[in-house]
C-alpha positions as CSV (number, residue, x, y, z in Angstrom):
1,X,0.0,0.0,0.0
2,X,1.2,3.6,-0.6
3,X,0.1,7.1,0.2
4,X,-1.1,8.6,-3.1
5,X,-0.4,12.1,-1.9
6,X,3.2,11.3,-1.3
7,X,3.8,8.6,-3.9
8,X,2.4,8.9,-7.4
9,X,1.0,5.7,-8.8
10,X,3.6,5.6,-11.5
11,X,6.4,5.7,-9.0
12,X,4.9,3.2,-6.5
13,X,6.9,-0.1,-6.2
14,X,5.4,-2.7,-8.5
15,X,7.4,-5.8,-7.4
16,X,9.3,-7.3,-4.6
17,X,12.5,-6.3,-6.3
18,X,11.3,-2.7,-6.5
19,X,11.1,-2.6,-2.7
20,X,14.9,-3.0,-2.7
21,X,15.4,0.4,-4.5
22,X,17.5,2.6,-2.2
23,X,14.9,5.4,-2.6
24,X,12.5,3.5,-0.3
25,X,15.1,3.1,2.5
26,X,13.6,4.2,5.8
27,X,10.3,5.1,4.1
28,X,8.5,1.7,4.4
29,X,6.5,0.4,7.4
30,X,5.0,-2.9,8.4
31,X,3.2,-4.2,11.4
32,X,4.6,-6.8,13.8
33,X,1.2,-8.5,13.9
34,X,1.6,-12.2,13.2
35,X,-1.5,-12.5,11.0
36,X,-0.6,-9.7,8.6
37,X,2.7,-8.0,9.2
38,X,6.4,-8.9,9.1
39,X,6.0,-12.5,10.4
40,X,3.4,-13.2,7.9
41,X,5.4,-11.9,4.9
42,X,8.5,-13.8,6.1
43,X,6.5,-17.1,6.4
44,X,4.9,-16.5,3.0
45,X,8.1,-15.9,1.2
46,X,9.7,-19.0,2.8
47,X,6.7,-21.1,1.6
48,X,6.4,-19.5,-1.8
49,X,10.1,-19.2,-2.8
50,X,11.8,-21.8,-0.6
51,X,14.2,-21.1,2.3
52,X,17.3,-20.2,0.3
53,X,15.7,-17.6,-2.0
54,X,13.6,-16.1,0.7
55,X,16.5,-15.6,3.1
56,X,18.7,-14.1,0.4
57,X,15.9,-11.6,-0.4
58,X,15.1,-10.8,3.2
59,X,18.8,-10.0,3.8
60,X,18.6,-7.4,1.1
61,X,15.3,-6.1,2.3
62,X,16.7,-5.7,5.8
63,X,19.1,-3.1,4.4
64,X,16.1,-0.9,3.6
65,X,15.5,-0.2,7.3
66,X,11.8,-0.9,7.4
67,X,10.0,0.7,10.3
68,X,8.2,-1.8,12.5
69,X,5.0,-0.7,14.3
70,X,3.2,-2.5,17.0
71,X,-0.4,-2.8,16.2
72,X,-2.9,-4.2,13.7
73,X,-2.7,-3.9,10.0
74,X,-5.6,-1.5,10.0
75,X,-3.7,0.8,12.5
76,X,-0.6,0.8,10.4
77,X,-2.5,1.5,7.2
78,X,-4.0,4.5,9.0
79,X,-0.5,5.8,9.7
80,X,0.2,5.4,6.0
81,X,-2.9,7.2,4.9
82,X,-2.2,10.1,7.2
83,X,1.3,10.5,5.6
84,X,3.3,9.2,8.5
85,X,4.8,6.6,6.2
86,X,5.0,6.4,2.4
87,X,4.7,2.7,1.8
88,X,3.2,-0.1,3.9
89,X,4.0,-3.7,3.4
90,X,1.4,-6.5,3.7
91,X,-1.9,-4.6,4.1
92,X,-5.2,-6.4,4.2
93,X,-7.0,-5.8,0.9
94,X,-10.3,-5.4,2.7
95,X,-8.8,-2.5,4.7
96,X,-7.6,-0.9,1.5
97,X,-11.0,-1.1,-0.1
98,X,-12.7,0.3,3.0
99,X,-10.1,3.2,3.2
100,X,-10.5,4.1,-0.4
101,X,-14.3,4.1,0.0
102,X,-13.8,6.7,2.6
103,X,-11.6,8.7,0.2
104,X,-8.4,8.1,2.1
105,X,-5.3,8.8,0.0
106,X,-4.3,5.1,-0.3
107,X,-3.4,2.9,-3.3
108,X,-2.2,-0.6,-3.5
109,X,-0.1,-2.9,-5.8
110,X,-0.7,-6.6,-5.6
111,X,1.7,-9.4,-6.5
112,X,0.7,-12.7,-8.1
113,X,0.0,-14.9,-6.2
114,X,-1.6,-12.8,-3.5
115,X,-0.9,-14.3,0.0
116,X,-3.8,-14.7,2.4
117,X,-4.9,-16.5,5.5
118,X,-8.0,-18.5,6.3
119,X,-10.5,-17.6,9.0
120,X,-11.5,-21.1,10.1
121,X,-14.5,-22.2,12.2
122,X,-13.9,-24.8,14.8
123,X,-16.4,-26.9,16.8
124,X,-15.2,-28.2,20.1
125,X,-15.4,-32.0,20.5
126,X,-16.7,-31.3,24.0
127,X,-19.5,-28.9,22.8
128,X,-22.7,-29.6,24.8
129,X,-24.8,-29.1,21.6
130,X,-22.5,-30.0,18.6
131,X,-25.4,-30.2,16.1
132,X,-26.4,-26.6,17.0
133,X,-22.8,-25.5,16.5
134,X,-22.8,-27.2,13.1
135,X,-26.0,-25.4,12.2
136,X,-24.3,-22.1,13.2
137,X,-21.4,-22.9,10.9
138,X,-23.7,-23.6,8.1
139,X,-25.5,-20.3,8.6
140,X,-22.2,-18.3,8.8
141,X,-21.1,-19.8,5.5
142,X,-24.5,-19.4,3.9
143,X,-25.7,-16.6,1.6
144,X,-27.4,-14.6,4.3
145,X,-24.5,-14.2,6.6
146,X,-22.0,-13.8,3.7
147,X,-24.2,-11.1,2.2
148,X,-24.0,-9.3,5.6
149,X,-20.2,-9.6,5.4
150,X,-20.3,-8.2,1.9
151,X,-22.3,-5.2,3.1
152,X,-19.8,-4.6,5.9
153,X,-17.0,-4.3,3.4
154,X,-15.4,-7.8,3.5
155,X,-14.9,-10.4,0.8
156,X,-17.6,-13.0,1.0
157,X,-16.6,-16.7,1.0
158,X,-19.8,-18.0,-0.6
159,X,-19.3,-18.6,-4.4
160,X,-22.7,-17.1,-5.2
161,X,-22.2,-13.9,-3.2
162,X,-20.0,-11.5,-5.2
163,X,-18.0,-8.7,-3.5
164,X,-19.5,-5.3,-3.2
165,X,-18.9,-3.0,-6.2
166,X,-16.5,-0.8,-4.1
167,X,-14.4,-3.8,-3.1
168,X,-14.2,-5.6,-6.5
169,X,-11.1,-3.6,-7.6
170,X,-9.2,-4.9,-4.6
171,X,-10.1,-8.5,-5.1
172,X,-7.2,-10.6,-6.5
173,X,-9.7,-12.4,-8.8
174,X,-10.6,-9.1,-10.4
175,X,-7.0,-8.8,-11.6
176,X,-6.7,-12.5,-12.6
177,X,-4.3,-13.2,-9.8
178,X,-4.2,-16.5,-7.9
179,X,-4.5,-16.8,-4.2
180,X,-1.8,-18.4,-2.0
181,X,-3.2,-19.7,1.2
182,X,-0.9,-19.6,4.2
183,X,-2.2,-22.4,6.3
184,X,-2.3,-21.4,10.0
185,X,-1.1,-24.8,11.2
186,X,1.9,-24.7,8.9
187,X,2.6,-21.1,9.8
188,X,2.6,-22.0,13.5
189,X,5.2,-24.7,13.0
190,X,7.3,-22.2,11.0
191,X,6.9,-19.4,13.6
192,X,10.0,-20.1,15.7
193,X,12.3,-19.9,12.7
194,X,10.4,-16.9,11.3
195,X,10.8,-15.1,14.6
196,X,14.6,-15.8,14.6
197,X,14.8,-14.4,11.0
198,X,12.9,-11.3,12.0
199,X,14.9,-10.7,15.1
200,X,18.2,-11.2,13.4
201,X,17.5,-9.1,10.3
202,X,14.9,-6.5,11.2
203,X,15.1,-5.7,15.0
């Protein structure tokens, strides 16, 4: 993501390699939130590129002196939209769409594939009313609940519920991009090494 008042669209970084341009040194920010910020990007690159290529890239990226902020992705995007930072790494696309709808000076560049995380439902094996819990899951994944999510500015999961018109430009599918799901269980197993990489290179 980038602040459109500070970074013209033509000058915004268009690729991972563009982020290594010295002109962005000290001007980029990310969150330390595990579900969206630095840990998420590190884990994604390790999965997508493999350990050797990811580490080589991250060593170069570390030289850019990325600013790390404690807080959610939405909070850090807010800092970017107010001009505190020029470029934000790893924003949630839903947050971008919601910000643009409110006329915030924010733009975004996606990479193919677009990394994402799942928001799973879990039913406890000790649930006192497991069938009621299953019915709730069915409802949450159904058209009615997914339409409510659509109206709230999120991407619906139901195949027959399309994103709201204001959100479509920020959907990877709209650009023909694929989606790379970072499995939460796999990410958890990778977290200790991801944390070591982050501490060594970016703290």
